C-alpha positions in Angstrom: 58.8 102.6 94.9 58.8 101.6 98.5 62.6 101.4 98.6 62.9 104.8 97.0 60.4 106.4 99.4 62.0 104.9 102.5 65.7 105.0 101.6 65.9 108.2 99.6 62.9 110.5 100.1 62.5 110.0 103.9 66.2 109.7 104.5 66.7 113.2 102.9 64.4 114.5 105.7 66.2 113.0 107.7 63.4 110.8 108.9 64.7 107.7 110.7 63.9 104.1 109.7 62.0 103.8 113.0 59.4 106.2 111.7 56.4 104.1 110.6 54.8 104.5 107.2 51.1 104.8 106.8 50.0 104.5 103.1 46.8 106.3 102.8 46.4 106.8 99.1 47.9 105.4 96.0 46.8 104.9 92.4 47.7 104.3 88.8 46.1 105.3 85.5 43.2 103.4 84.1 42.0 104.6 80.8 40.2 102.9 78.0 42.7 100.0 77.5 42.8 99.0 81.2 40.2 96.3 81.7 38.5 95.6 85.0 40.5 92.3 85.1 43.7 94.2 84.7 42.8 96.7 87.4 42.0 93.8 89.8 45.4 92.2 88.9 47.3 95.4 89.6 45.4 96.0 92.8 46.1 92.5 94.1 49.8 92.9 93.2 50.1 96.3 95.0 48.4 95.0 98.2 50.4 91.7 98.3 53.7 93.6 97.6 53.0 96.1 100.4 52.1 93.2 102.7 55.2 91.3 101.8 57.5 94.2 102.5 55.7 95.7 105.5 58.4 94.7 108.0 61.3 95.7 105.8 60.0 99.3 105.3 58.2 99.6 108.6 54.8 99.9 107.0 52.1 99.7 109.7 48.9 100.8 107.8 47.5 100.6 104.3 44.2 102.2 103.4 42.7 101.4 100.1 41.5 104.7 98.7 41.4 104.9 95.0 39.6 107.4 92.8 38.2 106.2 89.5 37.7 108.5 86.6 34.0 109.3 85.8 34.7 108.4 82.2 37.4 105.6 82.0 37.0 105.4 78.3 38.6 108.9 77.9 42.2 108.5 76.9 43.1 111.8 78.6 44.1 110.8 82.1 43.6 114.3 83.4 40.1 114.9 81.9 
């Protein structure tokens, strides 16, 4: 996703590689089959991946902002 965003989406702008990336919001579906443990695993993977590739993609900021559904047991992700 980081490569796609930097090398395709921003390049179509054309936004140069020198332009810093500030990730302010990201997320993934939870739902009734996604345990708290799985959510913690995914969150750690996302943060570590961004940190590992920060220099490669010129990522200077990451803000953890995630909305959680009021009713995670509902299988309808948009409800």
